[in-house]
N, C-alpha and C positions, 0 to 999 in steps of 0.2 A: 506348540502348532498351536495353541493362545495365543500367543505372541504375533503371531502373525494374522490370526482372525482379528484380535484388535489393529493392528495395522490397516488390514482391508479394510476395517469398518471405519475407522477415524478418516481415511482417505476418499473413503465416499460420502461421508458426512461434508469435506470437503470440498466436492464438489459439487452436492447437491446445493452446498452454502453457494458458491460461486456462482452456477449457473441461475439461481433462483435468484440472487440479486443482480444478475445481466436483463433476468427476466422482468424485472420490479423498472429497469432503466430503460428498457426498450421492448416492444412486443416480438413474438418468434419471429413473423411474417418480415419486422422492420430488421431483424437482426438477418434474415435471408437474403433480404434485399444489399442489405451490404456486404455480404459474400457475393454474392450473384453481378451485381458491380464490378467488384475484385477481379474478379472473373473475365467478365466482357472485357477490362482493362487489359487480361494480358493475353487474348484473344482480339485486341483488336477491335471488337465488337461494338465500334462507338453508335450507330442507329438503334441497339440495344437501349444503351446508355442515355442518348438526346430526351426521350419522352422524359425520364425522371428527373431531367436538368434544368436549372436555374437558369432563363431566360438568357440571362450578360455572361453566364460561363457557355449556352451553345458553342459561340462563335471562337471558342479555344479551345474546343474538347479534342477535334483531330489532333491540333496539332500536339497538346498535354497528351493524348493516350502515343502519339510517336516516341513521345521524350521518354514514359514510364514503359512503356513494353517490356522493353529491351530491361531492363530490371525484373520486372516480373517473370518471364520467358525461363530465367535463368533459375527459381526458382519452383520445382518440381512438385505437384501434391496437391490436397483442397487445403483452400484457406480455412484459418480457424479466427475466432472472433479472441483477443485477449482480455481487451478491455474498451468501456463505451464510459462518456462522459457527457455529461445531461447538463444546458443551462438554458435555464427558464426567464426567460425576462417579463417581467409583467405589464401585461397589458401588446408586447409582443411576441415576434415569434420563438419559436423553441430551437434550442441548438442540438442536437447528436451528435456526437464524435467518434468514430467507430476505429477503434487497431487493430488488423490482421496482420495473421504473419504464415508462411508457406516455404515449406522448403524442407532441403536433407541433408546432412555431412555439412559440407561448407560452402554452399549455395542456398542463403534465406532471403525472406524477402519480407520486410516491414510496407503496409500499406495503413494510411490513415485517410479516412474516408468521411466528411463532413455533409450533413444530412441538415437543413432548416424549414421552418414551416411551420404548422400547425398540424397538430397529433393527428395520426391518417394522413396528412398531404405533403410528409413531407418531398423535400425536392434536393439534390446535389447543390450542393453551394463551395464543393471544395475535395480536393485528393491531392494527394503525397506520396511516393513513394520512395523509399530506400535500400538498397541494398547491404547484406549482414552473413557475415564468413562463420557464425555458427547459432545453435538456435536462440534466439533473442530473449527466449522465456527466462534460459536460463545465465545471463550474461552476469545477471545481478542475484545470483542464488547468493546465499549465509557460506562464508567460508570462514572458520574460524582463526584460521591463520594470517590470510588476507591483509589486514594490520600488523601486521606483528606487534611489536614493542608497544606500540600506540594503544589497537586495538586488546590486546592480554590487561592494559591499566584500564582501559574503560569499561571492561567488561568485569576488574573487580571492584570499580565504583558501584558498578552498577547492583552488583552481587550485594560489598557494605550497605549502599542503601535500603535494600531491603530489609538485609538482615538487621539493621536499626528499626526498621518498623516492627517486625515483627516482634524482637526482643523487648520493646517501651511497651509492646499492646501484652508481652505474659506480664511486663511487671505492673503494668496496671491493675490486674485481676488478680493477682495473684498476695499483691500486697493493699492490707488497708486502709493505709495512712493517705491516701489520694482521696480527693473529693471528686465528683461531680466524672464519676470513669468512664462515661458513656461519650462526652465532649472533649477527655483526653482519648479516647479510643479513638475517635473520628477525625482528630488534628494530629494522630501518630499512624495513620494507613496512609497517608500523603504527603509525598512531598510539594514544596516549592520554586518556584525560579525553574534552573536546570540549566544544563546540555545538552546540544543533541549531536549525534555523527554521526553522515553517510558512510555507511560499511563499503558501498563501492567505492567511494573516491577518496574519502579520509578526510574531507570539507566537516568543517564542524562550526558551531552556532550557538552564544548562551541565549537561552530561551528566558527573556524576561515575565513572559506573563507565559507563564505556565502551570500546571497542576497535574502531577503524576501519583497516580493508585500506588501504594510501597513503594513510593522512589524510584521509579526504574519502569522503561516502557518501551517494546519493540512494533515499528507499525514496518507495513510494506504497502504503498495504496495501490499496487496493483501487480500482476504477470512481470511486468516489465520495467517497475518500479523500483528503486532499491532499497534496503533494509535503512531504517533510522534509526538509532539506538537512542536513547534518554535515558537519564539521570536525574534526579530533583532531589535539593537540600530537604531531607525530612528534620522541620523546624523542629518540630513541638514531639517527634520522636526523642531528639538530641535535649532535649527540655528536660524530659521524663526522664532519660536516664541518668544526667547529669543529676534532677532534685533526688534518686533515688540514691547515687554513690555520697552525696551531702546526706541525706539521713543514715546511710549506712555508717557513713563515718563517725554521725556522732554517735550513734550507737555503740560501736566497739570504741569510741573515749571512753563513754558513761559507763562502760564494764570493765 
């Protein structure tokens, strides 16, 4: 029962955190406008969208609505906002891009709605919709066996980097032979350079400019984004462990 309560609390905290982050990027009124706009496109109610649209886009509004309406009609149920992206230009307009989804079973739709302008007077500047055969928010879920042998090796390397960092810190504070232990500790807690793996596609890259706490990390930019798993070389931690091994070897030889 305790585990169930803990899990429920963590889920509530995660939901509150995501909702709070969205409220920082866009006001509740702006979020509702994005939802209403997607619904108006699905209903074919262009007259409702027109007053909120930039002048240069109004001429294509009717044609675009006819094109994307079939995609949206197949997806039943209310729209929900998955991600919000904000770009603010110095001395220029603010652009806010909302990604929404709706649907059930095997009929889903994603909608991208772009608003541009000054805060409080944003206008529709772009829109796009495409179908999906499953819940888009689950397309990039983490499946430990998804990447096969490469995935298991990658996870092992991530674990090894974390283990090296923690081992080095333990050696620093259990052995008095190392001076300036705080500096060595800070250096041992991070990894430099490194490698990143897109868990959904299997694509990987070398991260030349990278600093990772404990030498490894996992990030997900949003509900629709893939998991990116990274590990970095814990250079300082390796130096500490090698120095300990050398001191240990000298002590054993002296005995």
